C-alpha positions as CSV (number, residue, x, y, z in Angstrom):
1,M,-119.3,143.5,4.3
2,K,-120.1,140.2,2.6
3,Q,-117.7,137.4,1.6
4,V,-118.1,134.5,-0.8
5,T,-115.9,131.5,-1.3
6,I,-115.8,129.2,-4.3
7,Q,-113.5,126.3,-5.2
8,N,-112.6,123.6,-7.6
9,G,-110.2,120.7,-7.1
10,N,-107.2,123.0,-7.4
11,I,-108.1,126.5,-6.3
12,I,-110.0,128.2,-3.5
13,L,-111.1,131.8,-4.2
14,V,-112.4,134.3,-1.6
15,V,-114.2,137.4,-2.8
16,L,-115.5,140.4,-1.0
17,D,-118.4,142.7,-2.1
18,Y,-116.4,145.7,-1.0
19,G,-114.4,146.7,-4.1
20,A,-115.3,143.3,-5.7
21,T,-112.1,142.4,-4.0
22,L,-110.2,139.2,-4.6
23,Q,-109.2,138.6,-1.0
24,K,-107.5,135.1,-1.3
25,L,-106.4,132.9,-4.2
26,M,-105.2,129.6,-2.8
27,L,-103.5,126.9,-4.8
28,R,-103.6,123.3,-3.7
29,N,-100.2,121.7,-3.0
30,S,-99.2,118.1,-3.6
31,D,-99.7,117.3,0.1
32,G,-103.3,118.7,0.1
33,S,-102.4,122.0,1.8
34,F,-102.9,125.4,0.2
35,T,-100.7,128.4,-0.8
36,N,-102.2,131.8,-1.0
37,V,-100.7,133.6,-4.0
38,V,-102.2,137.1,-3.5
39,V,-101.5,139.7,-0.9
40,G,-104.5,140.5,1.2
41,Y,-105.8,141.3,4.7
42,E,-107.0,138.5,6.9
43,Y,-109.9,140.6,8.2
44,P,-112.2,142.1,5.6
45,S,-112.7,145.3,7.7
46,H,-109.1,146.2,7.1
47,Y,-109.8,146.9,3.4
48,L,-111.8,150.0,4.5
49,D,-108.5,151.7,5.2
50,D,-106.5,150.1,2.4
51,E,-104.6,152.5,0.1
52,K,-102.9,149.8,-2.0
53,F,-106.0,148.7,-3.9
54,L,-105.2,145.1,-2.8
55,G,-107.2,142.7,-5.1
56,A,-109.7,145.4,-6.0
57,C,-111.7,146.1,-9.2
58,I,-110.3,149.3,-10.6
59,G,-112.6,151.8,-12.5
60,R,-114.0,153.7,-14.2
61,F,-110.5,154.2,-15.6
62,A,-107.6,152.1,-14.5
63,G,-104.2,153.7,-14.3
64,R,-103.5,157.4,-14.5
65,I,-105.3,160.2,-16.4
66,S,-104.6,163.9,-16.6
67,K,-107.0,166.1,-14.6
68,E,-109.5,166.3,-17.4
69,F,-110.5,164.8,-20.8
70,V,-112.5,165.9,-23.8
71,L,-115.3,163.7,-25.2
72,D,-117.5,164.7,-28.1
73,R,-116.3,168.3,-27.8
74,E,-117.2,168.5,-24.1
75,T,-114.5,168.8,-21.3
76,Y,-114.9,166.6,-18.2
77,P,-112.8,167.7,-15.2
78,L,-111.8,164.8,-12.9
79,Y,-110.8,164.6,-9.3
80,N,-107.0,164.8,-9.2
81,E,-104.0,165.2,-7.0
82,K,-101.3,167.4,-8.4
83,G,-102.8,167.0,-11.8
84,V,-103.1,163.2,-11.8
85,H,-106.4,161.2,-11.6
86,L,-105.5,157.7,-10.4
87,H,-107.5,154.5,-10.5
88,G,-110.9,156.1,-10.9
89,G,-110.6,159.0,-8.5
90,K,-111.1,159.7,-4.8
91,E,-113.4,156.7,-4.4
92,G,-113.1,154.5,-7.5
93,F,-114.8,151.2,-7.9
94,G,-112.3,149.6,-5.5
95,K,-114.0,151.6,-2.6
96,K,-117.6,150.8,-3.5
97,Y,-119.9,148.1,-2.3
98,W,-120.8,145.8,-5.1
99,K,-123.8,143.4,-5.3
100,F,-123.3,139.7,-5.5
101,E,-125.4,138.8,-8.6
102,K,-124.8,135.1,-8.8
103,V,-122.7,132.4,-7.2
104,H,-122.3,129.1,-9.1
105,K,-120.6,126.3,-7.2
106,G,-120.9,123.5,-9.8
107,E,-118.5,122.7,-12.6
108,E,-116.4,125.8,-13.4
109,P,-117.6,127.7,-10.3
110,Y,-117.9,131.5,-10.6
111,V,-118.9,134.6,-8.7
112,K,-120.6,137.5,-10.5
113,L,-120.8,141.0,-9.0
114,S,-122.3,144.3,-10.2
115,Y,-122.0,148.0,-9.5
116,L,-124.0,150.9,-10.9
117,S,-121.9,154.0,-11.2
118,P,-124.2,157.1,-11.6
119,H,-123.8,159.8,-14.2
120,L,-120.9,162.2,-13.3
121,E,-119.6,160.0,-10.5
122,E,-116.0,161.2,-10.1
123,G,-116.6,163.3,-13.2
124,Y,-117.4,160.6,-15.7
125,P,-120.5,160.9,-17.9
126,G,-123.2,158.2,-18.2
127,N,-124.8,155.7,-15.9
128,L,-122.4,152.8,-16.1
129,K,-123.5,149.3,-15.1
130,T,-120.5,147.1,-14.6
131,T,-120.3,143.4,-13.8
132,V,-117.2,141.4,-12.9
133,T,-117.1,137.7,-13.0
134,Y,-114.5,135.5,-11.4
135,V,-114.3,132.0,-12.9
136,L,-112.2,129.0,-11.8
137,K,-111.0,126.9,-14.7
138,Q,-108.9,123.9,-13.5
139,N,-105.6,125.7,-12.6
140,A,-106.7,129.2,-13.7
141,L,-108.6,132.2,-12.6
142,R,-110.5,134.0,-15.4
143,I,-111.7,137.6,-14.7
144,I,-114.3,139.1,-17.0
145,H,-115.3,142.8,-16.8
146,E,-118.4,143.8,-18.7
147,P,-119.8,147.4,-18.5
148,T,-122.7,149.0,-20.3
149,T,-123.6,152.7,-20.5
150,D,-126.6,154.9,-21.3
151,R,-124.4,157.7,-22.5
152,T,-121.1,158.0,-24.3
153,T,-118.2,157.7,-21.8
154,I,-114.7,156.3,-21.3
155,V,-114.0,153.0,-19.7
156,N,-110.8,151.1,-18.7
157,L,-111.2,148.3,-16.1
158,T,-108.7,146.0,-14.4
159,N,-108.1,143.9,-11.3
160,H,-105.4,145.1,-9.0
161,S,-104.2,141.8,-7.3
162,Y,-100.6,141.7,-5.9
163,F,-99.2,138.3,-6.6
164,R,-96.7,136.6,-4.3
165,L,-95.5,133.3,-5.4
166,D,-93.3,132.4,-2.4
167,T,-92.5,133.6,1.2
168,E,-89.3,135.6,0.4
169,N,-89.2,139.2,1.3
170,S,-88.3,140.3,-2.2
171,V,-89.4,139.4,-5.8
172,S,-85.9,140.0,-7.2
173,D,-85.4,136.2,-7.7
174,Y,-88.6,135.8,-9.6
175,R,-88.0,134.9,-13.2
176,L,-90.1,137.1,-15.5
177,K,-90.9,137.1,-19.2
178,L,-92.9,139.8,-20.9
179,N,-94.2,139.4,-24.4
180,C,-94.3,143.2,-24.7
181,P,-92.2,144.8,-27.5
182,Q,-93.0,148.3,-26.4
183,Y,-93.6,150.4,-23.3
184,L,-94.9,153.9,-22.6
185,E,-92.4,156.6,-21.6
186,T,-93.7,158.4,-18.5
187,K,-93.1,161.7,-16.8
188,N,-92.0,162.1,-13.2
189,N,-95.7,161.9,-12.1
190,L,-96.0,158.6,-14.1
191,L,-98.4,160.1,-16.7
192,P,-97.5,159.0,-20.2
193,T,-95.6,161.5,-22.4
194,G,-97.2,160.0,-25.5
195,R,-94.0,158.4,-26.7
196,V,-94.0,154.6,-27.2
197,L,-90.6,153.1,-26.9
198,A,-89.1,149.7,-27.8
199,T,-88.3,147.4,-24.8
200,K,-85.4,145.8,-26.8
201,D,-82.1,146.5,-25.2
202,S,-83.7,148.6,-22.4
203,H,-83.8,147.7,-18.8
204,F,-87.4,146.7,-19.4
205,D,-86.4,144.0,-21.9
206,F,-87.7,140.8,-20.5
207,S,-88.3,139.2,-23.9
208,T,-86.6,136.1,-22.6
209,A,-87.1,134.9,-19.0
210,K,-84.7,136.3,-16.5
211,P,-84.7,137.4,-12.8
212,I,-86.3,140.7,-12.0
213,A,-83.2,141.6,-10.0
214,K,-83.1,145.3,-9.2
215,V,-85.6,146.5,-11.8
216,N,-88.5,148.4,-10.2
217,F,-91.7,148.5,-12.2
218,D,-94.6,151.0,-12.4
219,T,-94.6,150.7,-16.1
220,P,-97.3,150.5,-18.9
221,F,-96.3,147.9,-21.5
222,V,-97.8,147.3,-25.0
223,I,-98.6,143.6,-25.3
224,D,-97.6,141.7,-28.5
225,A,-100.9,141.3,-30.3
226,K,-99.6,138.0,-31.8
227,S,-98.8,136.4,-28.4
228,T,-101.4,134.4,-26.5
229,I,-99.4,135.0,-23.3
230,A,-98.7,138.5,-22.1
231,A,-96.4,137.6,-19.2
232,E,-95.0,134.6,-17.3
233,C,-93.6,134.8,-13.8
234,S,-92.1,132.0,-11.7
235,S,-90.5,131.3,-8.3
236,K,-87.8,128.7,-8.1
237,K,-88.3,128.5,-4.4
238,S,-92.0,127.5,-4.5
239,G,-91.9,126.0,-8.0
240,I,-95.0,128.0,-8.9
241,T,-95.3,129.5,-12.4
242,M,-98.0,132.0,-13.4
243,Q,-99.0,132.9,-16.9
244,V,-101.0,136.0,-17.7
245,A,-103.3,136.0,-20.8
246,T,-105.6,138.8,-21.8
247,N,-107.5,140.4,-24.7
248,Q,-106.3,143.8,-23.6
249,P,-103.7,145.9,-25.5
250,S,-101.7,146.9,-22.5
251,M,-100.5,145.8,-19.1
252,V,-99.1,147.8,-16.2
253,V,-96.5,145.9,-14.3
254,Y,-96.0,147.2,-10.8
255,T,-93.7,146.1,-8.0
256,P,-94.4,148.0,-4.7
257,Q,-91.4,149.2,-2.7
258,D,-92.6,148.3,0.8
259,F,-93.6,144.6,0.4
260,A,-92.8,141.7,-1.9
261,A,-95.3,141.3,-4.7
262,I,-95.9,142.0,-8.4
263,C,-99.1,143.3,-10.2
264,F,-100.1,142.6,-13.8
265,E,-102.8,145.1,-14.5
266,T,-104.3,144.1,-17.8
267,Q,-106.0,147.1,-19.4
268,N,-106.0,149.8,-22.0
269,V,-103.1,152.2,-21.8
270,P,-103.1,154.9,-19.1
271,D,-104.3,158.4,-20.2
272,A,-105.7,157.1,-23.4
273,P,-108.4,159.8,-23.7
274,N,-105.7,162.5,-24.0
275,H,-103.5,160.9,-26.7
276,S,-105.2,160.4,-30.1
277,H,-102.7,157.7,-31.2
278,F,-103.5,155.5,-28.1
279,P,-106.1,152.7,-28.4
280,N,-109.7,153.8,-28.2
281,C,-111.3,153.8,-24.7
282,I,-114.7,155.2,-25.6
283,L,-117.8,153.2,-24.9
284,R,-121.1,154.3,-26.4
285,P,-124.6,153.0,-25.6
286,K,-125.3,149.5,-27.1
287,E,-121.6,148.9,-27.6
288,R,-119.8,146.1,-25.9
289,Y,-116.7,146.2,-23.7
290,R,-115.4,142.9,-22.5
291,N,-112.0,142.6,-20.7
292,I,-111.1,139.0,-20.4
293,S,-107.9,138.1,-18.5
294,E,-106.7,134.8,-17.2
295,F,-104.1,133.9,-14.6
296,R,-102.9,130.3,-15.1
297,F,-100.9,128.4,-12.6
298,S,-98.6,125.4,-12.7
299,K,-96.2,123.9,-10.2
300,N,-93.0,121.9,-10.6
């Protein structure tokens, strides 16, 4: 397993080739020390047994899909557990060894990795060449996913970092704002029903900043297309505020039950191939897919 570290004056980023995993994201404090704002293992080898997708690149399709999908009149069965295909299958992109393509340590340092997913891996058609680039921009981390295919396929990529803005054992006191006017209704197995509901006046209404309190998230939201910021999250204890910006139509917000953290999985909506009114997730040869998401930090 290989590990690369880049940094600018404000941030240190540690990336592994296994899963293109974001292992550490450390913000400089006023006294010169650093605070790690993502949950990760200290020893890279521990990621081999990780079932939480800590910091990993998720593909070929982030989120949940039913056990199959139809593309150009052909049915593609997918690996599934109880009818649900999650985060790319039995061994999605987060459990593959990626190749470090380029490491730039000058102004706006970045790390670029690539992975070639062969035709019918996990059931998906086409040889898919994917790159992910992690760029440090002053007080922000930009993540760029760019796949290309030689055959029509479906694609939905995201990063699965768990953010932790302080040392408390709960995120209930985090103040959260979501610029998301709608969310997807889900079944008991968390697959979308197809219904898109208004967040206004629901328990998922975070249109104005307020504490997370007792709300548990494993929820796909539709991002307001007019908003430049999808989400904002802050800790009063640490004084750290994080803003999430993306060019994606959706974001899955997830708060695990067994440790304190929150995920903002910027992506297309889950199970998009099986709902005609959901945003298009099809990628054809010579077409361009570019998921750009940015996590911006400030401190009081």
